[in-house]
N, C-alpha and C positions, 0 to 999 in steps of 0.2 A: 504494500500500500504506500503510495506517495502522498506525503503530507506537506502542504504549503508551510514553509518554515521561515518565511521572511527573507532575510538576506544572508549571503555568504558571511561566515564569521559568527552567526547567531549561536547561542548556547543551545545544546540539546540536553534535555533533562531525563532522568530515569523515570519510567512510568510506574515503577514499584520497587520495593526493596529487593536486593539480590546481590550476586557476586559476579564480577567480570570473569567470564569463562573463555573469551577470545578477544584479542585485539591484534589486528593485522590487516594485510591487504588481500582482497579477494579479486581476482582478475586485475583490475587497475584502480580499485576503489578502497579507501580505508573503511574498515568495518569494526564495530564493537558489539559484542554479544554479552548479554546479562542473563545468568541463570537465576530464575526467580524461585526455584524449588518446585516440587510437585510435578516435575516433567515439563515445566514451562520455561522457554527461553525466548528472549526478544533480541533482534539484531537491528542495527541502525547503520545506514551508509548514505552518502559519503561523510563519515564523521571521524575527525581526527581527535585522538585522545591521548592523554599522558597517563591514564590509569593503567595499572599493571594487572595482569591476569591474577585473580585471587583477591583483588581489592573489593571490599564491601561497599555497596552504594545504597543510599536511602531514596525513597520516592521523592522526586522533585530536585534531587541533587544534580548539578551539571555533570555530564559524563563525557563531554567533548564539544567541539565546535564544528559547525556545518561547513563543508567545502562545496565548490561548484559541482554539479552533477549532471544528470540527463534531462532535467526539467527546464532547460534554458528556454526563454530568457529569465524565468523565475528560479528561485532556489527552492529545493524540496529535500526532504529526508525520506529515504525509503525505510519503512518499518515492516519487519517480518516477524511473525510469531510462530514458534513450533511447539507442539504439544507431543511429548514422547517421540520426538524426532520427525514428526510429520507437520508440514506447514498447515496452518489453520487461518481462518479469517480474523485479522486483528480487530475488526469491528466488534467481535464478540466480547472483547475486553473493554470496549468503550461505551457500549450501549446496553441497555437492559432489553434482551430479546424475548422476555416472557410475554405471553399474550396480555393485552390490556383488558382490564375488567372494569366496566362502567360502574360507578357508585350511584346509589339512589340519590335523587335530588331532595334536599331538605328545604322545602319551601315554607316560609312563615304562613300561618293560617290567616 
């Protein structure tokens, strides 16, 4: 999933607590991966980071800075989520996908 991230050099924040499990280059882009536990890992690219593998991060903590990527002319961060090694829809972690249940109207008499 590509997220509009403002401009190159913007801080990228950890979406949840975790441990850095990978920081390096994949193909030609810098990537950082956070293991959130329970089989959930999130990856961000193109994100340059000084964090070391094994570093603990907290939700909202800066994990790196955005570099130019494939969304030109805008800057974007690619966010991938894996559950037990399989990619899954990151939206599942942003929105409540349970069915909506209408509540009764409480109208004054």
